[in-house]
C-alpha positions as CSV (number, residue, x, y, z in Angstrom):
1,M,122.7,81.9,136.2
2,N,122.7,84.8,138.7
3,R,121.2,87.3,136.2
4,P,118.9,85.6,133.8
5,W,117.3,88.9,132.8
6,I,120.4,89.7,130.9
7,I,119.9,86.7,128.7
8,W,116.2,87.4,128.2
9,S,117.0,91.0,127.3
10,I,119.6,89.9,124.7
11,L,117.1,87.4,123.3
12,A,114.3,90.0,123.1
13,G,116.7,92.5,121.4
14,C,117.7,89.9,118.8
15,G,114.1,88.9,118.3
16,I,113.0,92.5,117.7
17,L,115.9,93.0,115.3
18,I,115.2,89.8,113.4
19,L,111.5,90.5,113.1
20,G,112.1,94.1,112.2
21,M,114.4,93.0,109.3
22,F,111.9,90.5,108.2
23,G,109.2,93.1,108.3
24,W,111.3,95.5,106.2
25,M,112.2,92.8,103.7
26,T,108.5,91.7,103.5
27,Q,107.4,95.3,102.9
28,R,110.0,95.8,100.1
29,A,109.2,92.4,98.5
30,L,105.5,93.2,98.5
31,A,106.1,96.7,97.1
32,S,108.4,95.3,94.4
33,E,105.8,92.7,93.5
34,Q,103.1,95.4,93.3
35,E,105.3,97.6,91.2
36,R,106.1,94.8,88.8
37,V,102.4,93.9,88.4
38,D,101.5,97.6,87.9
39,A,104.2,98.0,85.3
40,Q,103.0,95.0,83.5
41,A,99.4,96.3,83.7
42,A,100.5,99.7,82.4
43,A,102.3,98.1,79.5
44,D,99.3,96.0,78.6
45,H,97.1,99.1,78.9
46,S,99.4,101.0,76.6
47,E,99.3,98.2,74.1
48,R,95.6,98.1,74.2
49,M,95.5,101.9,73.7
50,R,97.9,101.6,70.7
51,L,95.6,99.0,69.2
52,A,92.6,101.2,69.8
53,L,94.4,104.1,68.1
54,S,95.2,101.9,65.1
55,R,91.5,100.9,64.8
56,M,90.5,104.6,65.1
57,D,93.0,105.7,62.5
58,T,91.7,103.0,60.2
59,I,88.2,104.7,60.4
60,G,89.7,108.1,59.9
61,A,91.9,107.0,57.1
62,N,89.0,105.4,55.2
63,L,87.1,108.6,55.5
64,L,90.0,110.7,54.2
65,V,90.7,108.3,51.4
66,V,87.1,108.5,50.2
67,E,87.1,112.3,50.4
68,N,90.5,112.7,48.8
69,Q,89.3,110.6,45.8
70,R,86.6,113.1,44.9
71,P,87.4,115.2,41.8
72,P,87.2,119.0,42.4
73,L,84.3,119.2,39.8
74,H,82.1,117.1,42.1
75,Y,81.8,120.1,44.4
76,Q,79.4,121.7,41.9
77,A,75.8,120.5,41.9
78,F,76.0,120.2,38.0
79,F,79.1,120.3,35.9
80,S,80.1,119.9,32.3
81,P,82.1,116.7,31.8
82,T,84.8,116.3,29.1
83,D,85.5,113.8,26.4
84,I,81.8,113.1,25.8
85,F,81.0,111.1,22.6
86,N,77.7,110.2,21.0
87,T,76.7,106.9,19.4
88,Q,78.4,108.0,16.2
89,L,81.6,108.5,18.2
90,E,81.5,112.2,17.6
91,N,83.0,114.4,20.3
92,L,80.3,116.5,21.9
93,D,80.8,120.0,23.1
94,S,81.1,119.9,26.9
95,N,78.9,123.0,27.2
96,E,76.0,121.1,25.8
97,V,76.1,118.4,28.5
98,L,75.6,118.6,32.2
99,Q,76.3,115.9,34.7
100,S,74.9,115.9,38.3
101,S,77.4,115.6,41.1
102,P,77.4,112.4,43.1
103,L,77.4,114.6,46.2
104,L,73.9,115.8,45.3
105,T,72.3,112.5,46.1
106,E,75.0,110.9,48.3
107,R,74.2,110.8,52.0
108,S,76.8,109.9,54.7
109,P,76.1,109.7,58.4
110,L,79.5,111.2,59.1
111,V,79.3,114.2,56.8
112,K,77.0,117.2,57.2
113,L,77.9,119.2,54.2
114,H,80.4,119.5,51.3
115,F,81.3,123.0,50.3
116,E,83.9,125.2,48.5
117,F,84.7,128.9,48.6
118,R,87.1,131.1,46.7
119,E,89.4,133.7,48.1
120,T,86.7,136.2,47.6
121,G,84.5,134.4,50.1
122,Q,81.8,133.1,47.8
123,F,80.3,129.7,49.1
124,I,79.2,126.9,46.8
125,C,77.6,123.7,48.0
126,P,76.8,120.7,45.8
127,Q,74.0,119.8,48.1
128,V,72.4,123.3,47.8
129,P,71.8,124.0,44.1
130,T,70.4,127.4,43.2
131,A,68.0,128.9,40.6
132,S,67.4,126.6,37.6
133,Q,69.8,123.9,39.1
134,R,67.4,123.5,42.1
135,D,64.6,122.9,39.7
136,L,66.7,120.4,37.8
137,A,67.6,118.6,41.1
138,L,63.9,118.5,42.0
139,S,63.1,117.0,38.6
140,K,65.6,114.2,39.3
141,G,63.6,113.2,42.3
142,I,65.5,114.8,45.1
143,D,63.3,115.7,48.0
144,S,62.9,119.4,48.6
145,K,63.1,118.9,52.4
146,E,66.6,117.6,52.0
147,L,67.6,120.6,49.9
148,D,66.0,122.9,52.5
149,A,67.8,121.1,55.3
150,A,71.1,121.4,53.4
151,S,70.4,125.1,52.9
152,V,69.9,125.5,56.7
153,R,73.2,123.7,57.4
154,L,74.9,125.9,54.7
155,A,73.7,129.0,56.5
156,E,74.9,127.7,59.8
157,L,78.3,126.9,58.3
158,T,78.5,130.4,56.7
159,G,78.0,131.8,60.2
160,I,80.7,129.6,61.6
161,L,83.3,130.3,58.9
162,T,83.8,134.0,59.3
163,E,86.4,135.8,57.4
164,E,89.0,135.2,60.1
165,R,88.1,131.5,60.4
166,R,88.3,131.1,56.6
167,R,91.7,132.8,56.7
168,E,92.8,130.2,59.3
169,L,91.5,127.4,57.1
170,T,93.2,128.7,54.0
171,Q,96.5,129.1,55.8
172,S,96.2,125.5,57.2
173,A,95.6,124.3,53.6
174,V,98.6,126.2,52.3
175,R,100.9,124.8,54.9
176,L,99.9,121.3,54.1
177,A,102.5,119.0,52.6
178,S,104.1,119.6,49.2
179,V,102.2,121.0,46.2
180,P,103.2,119.1,43.1
181,S,103.2,121.0,39.8
182,Y,101.4,119.7,36.7
183,G,102.1,120.3,33.1
184,E,99.5,120.9,30.5
185,E,99.6,117.3,29.5
186,E,99.3,116.1,33.0
187,N,96.2,118.1,34.0
188,A,94.4,115.2,35.8
189,W,92.3,116.1,38.8
190,L,94.3,113.8,41.1
191,G,97.0,112.5,38.7
192,V,100.2,113.1,40.6
193,K,103.7,113.0,39.0
194,D,105.7,110.0,40.0
195,N,102.8,108.7,42.0
196,Q,103.7,111.0,45.0
197,F,100.6,112.1,46.8
198,P,102.0,113.4,49.1
199,Q,105.6,112.4,48.7
200,S,106.2,109.1,50.5
201,A,109.3,110.1,52.3
202,K,107.9,113.3,53.7
203,R,104.6,111.7,54.6
204,Q,106.5,109.0,56.5
205,S,108.6,111.6,58.4
206,V,105.4,113.4,59.3
207,Y,103.8,110.2,60.6
208,E,107.0,109.3,62.6
209,Q,107.3,112.7,64.0
210,K,103.6,112.7,65.0
211,L,103.4,109.3,66.5
212,N,107.1,108.6,67.3
213,V,106.8,105.2,65.9
214,S,108.9,103.3,63.4
215,E,108.0,102.7,59.7
216,K,106.4,99.4,60.8
217,G,104.1,101.1,63.3
218,G,100.5,100.1,63.1
219,R,98.7,103.4,62.5
220,A,101.3,104.9,60.1
221,K,101.4,101.7,58.1
222,V,97.6,101.6,57.8
223,L,97.4,105.3,56.6
224,K,100.4,104.9,54.3
225,K,98.8,101.9,52.6
226,A,95.4,103.6,52.3
227,L,96.8,106.8,50.8
228,D,99.0,105.0,48.4
229,Q,96.0,103.0,47.1
230,A,94.1,106.3,46.7
231,A,96.9,107.8,44.7
232,V,97.1,104.8,42.4
233,R,93.4,104.8,41.8
234,S,93.4,108.6,41.3
235,A,96.1,108.4,38.7
236,T,93.8,106.5,36.4
237,A,90.8,108.9,36.7
238,N,89.5,110.9,33.7
239,Q,91.4,114.1,33.0
240,I,89.7,117.4,32.9
241,K,91.1,119.3,29.9
242,K,89.6,122.7,30.4
243,P,88.1,123.3,33.9
244,Q,86.2,126.5,34.4
245,F,88.9,128.1,36.6
246,G,91.7,127.2,34.1
247,Q,94.2,124.4,34.1
248,L,94.4,122.4,37.4
249,S,98.0,122.8,38.6
250,S,98.0,121.6,42.1
251,L,95.7,119.8,44.6
252,T,96.5,119.2,48.3
253,P,95.0,116.4,50.4
254,F,92.4,117.2,53.0
255,R,93.5,118.5,56.3
256,A,91.2,118.3,59.4
257,S,90.8,121.3,61.7
258,W,88.6,122.3,64.6
259,I,86.7,125.6,64.0
260,E,84.4,126.8,66.7
261,G,83.7,123.3,67.9
262,S,83.1,122.0,64.3
263,L,85.3,119.5,62.6
264,I,86.1,120.6,59.0
265,L,88.3,119.1,56.3
266,I,89.9,121.6,53.9
267,R,92.0,121.3,50.8
268,K,93.4,123.8,48.3
269,V,92.7,123.5,44.6
270,Q,95.1,125.6,42.6
271,G,94.2,126.5,39.0
272,S,95.9,128.6,36.4
273,L,93.4,131.4,36.7
274,S,92.2,131.3,40.3
275,T,92.4,129.4,43.6
276,K,89.6,127.8,45.5
277,F,89.3,125.8,48.7
278,Q,87.1,122.8,49.1
279,G,85.9,121.4,52.4
280,V,83.9,118.8,54.2
281,W,81.8,119.7,57.3
282,L,81.9,116.5,59.4
283,D,79.5,115.4,62.1
284,H,81.9,115.3,64.9
285,K,79.4,113.6,67.2
286,A,78.8,110.7,64.9
287,I,82.5,110.4,64.2
288,G,83.3,110.6,67.9
289,A,80.8,107.8,68.6
290,D,82.3,105.6,65.9
291,L,85.8,106.2,67.2
292,A,84.8,105.7,70.8
293,A,83.2,102.4,69.8
294,E,86.7,101.1,69.2
295,L,87.5,101.7,72.9
296,R,86.6,98.3,74.0
297,A,85.8,97.2,77.5
298,D,89.5,96.2,78.2
299,V,90.6,99.8,77.7
300,K,89.2,101.3,80.9
301,G,89.6,104.9,82.1
302,V,90.3,106.2,78.6
303,S,88.3,108.9,76.9
304,L,88.4,110.5,73.4
305,V,88.8,114.3,73.3
306,P,89.4,116.8,70.5
307,L,93.1,117.6,69.8
308,I,94.1,121.2,70.3
309,A,96.3,122.8,67.7
310,G,100.0,122.5,68.6
311,D,99.4,119.5,70.9
312,D,102.0,116.8,70.0
313,S,100.6,114.2,72.2
314,P,101.8,110.6,71.4
315,L,98.2,109.5,71.9
316,A,96.8,111.6,69.1
317,L,95.3,110.2,66.0
318,V,97.1,110.8,62.7
319,S,94.0,111.0,60.5
320,L,91.7,113.2,62.6
321,P,92.4,115.7,65.3
322,Y,91.4,113.5,68.3
323,K,93.5,112.2,71.1
324,L,93.1,109.8,74.0
325,T,93.4,110.7,77.6
326,P,94.7,107.7,79.5
327,G,93.5,108.9,82.9
328,A,94.9,107.3,86.0
329,A,97.3,104.4,85.6
330,P,95.6,101.0,86.1
331,R,96.4,99.3,89.4
332,V,96.0,95.6,89.8
333,A,94.7,94.2,93.1
334,L,96.9,91.2,93.8
335,P,95.3,88.0,95.1
336,W,96.1,86.9,98.7
337,S,97.9,83.8,97.5
338,T,100.8,84.6,95.2
339,P,104.2,82.7,94.9
340,M,105.9,85.7,96.6
341,R,103.4,85.9,99.4
342,R,103.4,82.2,100.0
343,S,107.2,82.3,100.2
344,L,107.1,85.2,102.7
345,L,104.5,83.4,104.8
346,F,106.7,80.3,105.0
347,A,109.7,82.5,105.8
348,W,107.7,84.2,108.6
349,L,106.5,80.9,110.0
350,G,110.1,79.6,109.9
351,A,111.3,82.8,111.7
352,V,108.6,82.6,114.4
353,V,109.2,78.9,114.9
354,A,113.0,79.4,115.2
355,L,112.5,82.2,117.7
356,A,110.0,80.1,119.7
357,A,112.4,77.2,119.7
358,L,115.2,79.5,120.8
359,F,113.0,80.8,123.6
360,F,112.0,77.4,124.9
361,L,115.6,76.2,124.5
362,I,117.0,79.1,126.6
363,R,114.2,78.7,129.1
364,G,115.0,75.0,129.4
365,V,118.7,75.7,129.7
366,L,118.1,78.3,132.4
367,A,115.7,76.0,134.3
368,L,118.2,73.2,134.0
369,S,121.0,75.5,135.3
370,E,118.8,76.5,138.2
371,R,117.9,72.9,139.0
372,R,121.5,71.8,138.8
373,A,122.5,74.7,141.1
374,A,119.7,73.7,143.5
375,F,120.9,70.1,143.3
376,V,124.5,70.9,144.1
377,S,123.5,73.1,147.0
378,S,121.1,70.5,148.4
379,V,123.5,67.6,147.9
380,T,126.2,69.6,149.6
381,H,123.9,70.1,152.5
382,E,122.9,66.4,152.5
383,L,126.6,65.3,152.5
384,R,127.7,67.8,155.1
385,T,125.6,66.3,158.0
386,P,126.6,62.6,157.6
387,L,130.2,63.5,156.9
388,T,130.3,65.7,160.0
389,T,128.8,62.9,162.0
390,F,131.3,60.4,160.5
391,R,134.3,62.7,161.3
392,L,133.1,63.5,164.9
393,Y,132.2,59.9,165.9
394,S,135.2,58.4,164.2
395,E,137.6,60.8,166.0
396,M,136.0,60.1,169.3
397,L,136.1,56.4,168.9
398,A,139.7,56.5,167.6
399,D,140.9,58.6,170.5
400,G,139.1,56.3,173.1
401,M,136.9,59.1,174.3
402,V,133.9,56.7,174.4
403,P,134.7,54.1,177.1
404,D,131.1,53.2,177.5
405,E,130.2,50.1,175.4
406,V,126.6,51.1,175.1
407,T,127.4,54.5,173.9
408,R,130.0,53.1,171.5
409,K,127.4,50.8,170.0
410,E,125.0,53.7,169.7
411,Y,127.6,55.7,167.8
412,L,128.3,52.8,165.5
413,R,124.6,52.4,164.7
414,T,124.4,56.1,164.0
415,M,127.4,55.9,161.6
416,Q,125.8,52.8,160.0
417,G,122.5,54.7,159.5
418,E,124.3,57.7,158.0
419,S,126.2,55.4,155.7
420,E,123.0,53.8,154.5
421,R,121.6,57.3,154.0
422,L,124.6,58.2,151.9
423,N,124.4,55.0,150.0
424,H,120.7,55.6,149.2
425,L,121.5,59.1,148.0
426,V,124.4,57.9,145.7
427,E,122.3,55.0,144.3
428,N,119.5,57.4,143.4
429,V,121.8,59.8,141.7
430,L,123.5,57.1,139.8
431,A,120.2,55.4,138.8
432,Y,118.8,58.8,137.6
433,S,122.0,59.5,135.6
434,Q,121.9,56.1,133.9
435,I,118.2,56.7,132.9
436,E,119.0,60.2,131.6
437,R,121.9,58.8,129.5
438,G,119.9,55.8,128.4
439,T,122.4,53.3,129.7
440,A,120.1,51.7,132.4
441,R,119.7,48.0,131.9
442,S,116.7,46.1,133.2
443,K,116.7,42.4,134.0
444,F,113.2,41.0,133.9
445,E,112.2,37.9,135.8
446,K,108.8,36.3,136.4
447,L,107.7,35.4,139.9
448,P,104.6,35.5,142.1
449,V,103.7,38.9,143.6
450,T,103.9,37.4,147.1
451,D,107.5,36.3,146.6
452,L,108.4,39.8,145.3
453,V,106.9,41.5,148.3
454,E,108.5,39.1,150.7
455,R,111.9,39.7,149.1
456,L,111.5,43.4,149.7
457,R,110.0,43.2,153.2
458,P,113.2,43.1,155.2
459,V,114.6,46.3,153.6
460,L,111.3,48.1,153.9
461,Q,110.8,47.0,157.4
462,R,114.2,48.2,158.5
463,R,113.6,51.7,157.0
464,V,110.2,51.9,158.8
465,D,111.7,50.8,162.1
466,Q,114.2,53.6,162.0
467,E,111.3,56.0,162.4
468,D,109.6,53.8,165.1
469,A,106.6,53.4,162.8
470,A,104.5,50.4,161.6
471,L,104.4,48.9,158.2
472,T,101.3,47.1,157.0
473,I,101.5,44.9,153.8
474,E,98.2,43.8,152.1
475,I,98.5,41.5,149.1
476,D,95.4,40.5,147.0
477,P,95.2,36.7,146.8
478,L,94.4,37.2,143.1
479,A,97.5,39.2,142.4
480,G,99.1,36.3,140.6
481,D,102.5,36.5,139.0
482,V,104.4,39.5,137.6
483,E,107.3,39.7,135.1
484,T,109.4,42.7,135.8
485,D,112.8,44.0,137.0
486,V,112.8,43.2,140.7
487,T,115.7,45.7,141.4
488,G,113.8,48.5,139.8
489,V,110.6,47.7,141.7
490,E,112.5,47.5,144.9
491,Q,114.1,50.9,144.4
492,I,110.7,52.5,143.6
493,L,108.9,51.0,146.6
494,F,111.8,51.8,148.9
495,N,111.8,55.4,147.8
496,L,108.1,55.6,148.3
497,I,108.4,54.1,151.8
498,D,111.3,56.4,152.6
499,N,109.2,59.4,151.6
500,A,106.3,58.1,153.7
501,C,108.7,57.8,156.7
502,K,110.0,61.4,156.1
503,Y,106.8,63.2,155.4
504,G,103.8,60.9,155.9
505,L,104.0,60.2,159.6
506,S,101.7,62.2,161.9
507,E,103.2,64.4,164.7
508,S,102.4,61.6,167.2
509,G,104.0,59.0,165.0
510,Q,100.9,57.0,164.9
511,G,99.2,55.6,161.9
512,P,100.9,52.8,159.9
513,I,102.4,53.0,156.4
514,I,100.4,50.7,154.2
515,L,101.7,48.8,151.2
516,R,99.0,47.2,149.1
517,A,99.3,44.9,146.0
518,R,96.3,44.1,143.8
519,R,95.4,43.0,140.3
520,E,93.4,45.4,138.0
521,K,92.5,45.5,134.3
522,Q,95.5,47.6,133.5
523,G,97.9,45.3,135.3
524,L,99.4,45.0,138.8
525,C,99.1,48.0,141.2
526,F,101.1,48.8,144.2
527,E,99.8,51.4,146.6
528,V,101.9,53.2,149.3
529,S,99.8,55.3,151.6
530,D,100.2,57.1,154.9
531,H,98.2,59.2,157.4
532,G,100.2,62.3,157.4
533,R,99.4,65.9,156.4
534,G,99.1,65.0,152.7
535,I,100.2,66.9,149.7
536,R,98.7,70.2,148.7
537,A,97.4,70.7,145.2
538,C,99.9,73.5,144.4
539,E,102.8,71.2,145.3
540,R,101.6,68.4,143.0
541,K,102.7,70.2,139.8
542,R,106.4,70.0,140.7
543,L,106.2,66.9,142.8
544,F,107.8,64.7,140.1
545,R,110.3,67.3,138.9
546,A,113.9,66.4,139.5
547,F,116.1,68.5,141.8
548,H,113.3,70.8,142.7
549,K,114.2,70.9,146.4
550,S,116.5,73.9,147.3
551,A,119.1,74.0,149.9
552,Q,116.9,76.1,152.1
553,E,114.1,73.6,151.9
554,A,116.5,70.8,152.6
555,A,117.9,72.6,155.6
556,H,114.4,73.2,157.1
557,S,112.7,69.9,156.2
558,K,113.5,66.3,156.1
559,P,116.8,65.2,154.4
560,G,116.7,64.7,150.6
561,V,117.6,66.4,147.3
562,G,114.3,66.2,145.5
563,L,115.3,63.3,143.3
564,G,113.4,60.3,144.7
565,L,109.9,60.7,143.1
566,A,111.4,61.9,139.7
567,L,113.6,58.7,139.7
568,C,110.6,56.5,140.7
569,R,108.5,57.8,137.8
570,R,111.3,57.4,135.3
571,L,111.9,53.8,136.5
572,A,108.2,53.0,136.4
573,R,107.9,54.2,132.8
574,A,111.1,52.4,131.9
575,L,109.4,49.2,133.1
576,G,106.3,49.9,131.0
577,G,104.1,51.3,133.8
578,D,103.6,54.6,135.5
579,L,103.7,56.3,138.9
580,T,100.8,58.6,139.9
581,I,99.3,60.2,143.0
582,D,95.8,59.6,144.2
583,S,94.2,63.1,144.4
584,N,90.9,61.9,145.9
585,R,92.3,61.2,149.4
586,D,91.2,63.5,152.3
587,Q,94.0,62.5,154.6
588,G,97.6,61.5,153.9
589,A,99.1,60.8,150.6
590,C,98.8,57.7,148.3
591,F,101.1,56.9,145.5
592,I,100.1,54.2,142.9
593,L,102.7,52.2,141.0
594,Q,101.2,50.5,137.9
595,L,103.1,47.6,136.2
596,P,102.1,45.8,133.0
């Protein structure tokens, strides 16, 4: 490959594109997972708030039911009951009997005061009797401090309910629901014709409009049931034949309103002679505390605030003018290990592994391409010299240009040496090719180490003689026998001797090439050493790499294509051993062949 940077640039671009797409997909997947979890958390939060509203409305509904059940006459400290009989079953005159109001002695932590006022603005409070009625109340054992405290609260209420505020209250009571009419024979204090208090259909539509829920909604269902039960119980109450303000013709249920920071219930009591308004001053702090207690720990970030008139918030209570403020939407922190994140992690690992594998594959292909190119160029150079020699000498011999017999024999020996050189090169290439394809076959035979070395001696000696060098063979007497492929060992040792002849002889040509054979614990060891310049440490890393020798190196050094040592190590490992270099020598090089 003449321009490998093009391939690397394309690979880098593809890697950036793939990782960018993976990053975008990861970001979208994580955002989608977070949105789904947040939506589920918001839905759960809304459901918890709905349940909290239902529990709060139950408290408010119970309070309204209790107050709606009170007859209008109970708002007087002492009143004259009707249908009173003595022991002789004689009907007594109502003007001769007084009955105390339950409100005179009843104490509720949620109620500050009960009161009524007429259109003229006169206030009456059952907890604050006046004149002789106060003395009567004290005689019944009521503490004067309680009466005084009620008087103080009444004075405070009178200051709050100015004429303008009373007008707002009366208008609120007039606008409330329908006002059923009563006949003279149906003059009960809360007896309602056809058991409609208020009418079911209209009440249901008000609840649905207020809460935007169906008829089966939790809070509307609770209030509907409570008010229906109140209407049924009220229909059986004692009738008041002749109330002081005439015949009772209509009665509205209580309606809650905020007046100057005070929570007040108001209802309209319509008589044949006059109209009056009855109210309940509630302790909004105590009610707010009871309602807030229904906001359990699982409803976080929610607060209870007063409901402003005209606010149609879906989080408002139906019974009392309060509403919930949801605050910020809950956000759930996802754990590190979720199915989505584990899947993304595996996907990223797969992508990174795939890119890394592609990188190493392309690097290996480029390295192999470079090695093959170097091999072709070096082999071409190696073949050119002997072929040129063959052609030149064969033409001279064929044309009779070498009449001298000595010169002719010298030319023939040169051609023979070049032929052996070519044969050695071809054999190495073929052997390496067979090992790479896995088609190499080894023929093992057992023989003494001495016989093995003697069988190889003539070939090795002839190669050393070509360089006018000396070969020294040292065999350990305890070397014993070896079972191996003799042809493979011969090829390994010949290549080592050949390399020693090429690179291991000193400039003076002195110093023998030594072949040693000895027995060790690991097996049989052959050492081939020389007294040349040795091998530098930086060259040892690529010493056993196939085809590492370039054409330029081949042209300026000894003949060879850089295949001998790579082939020797492959053959040694194919025989079950290994080929290494002794890095502890100060002079020359020493290669060690280990056989099992």
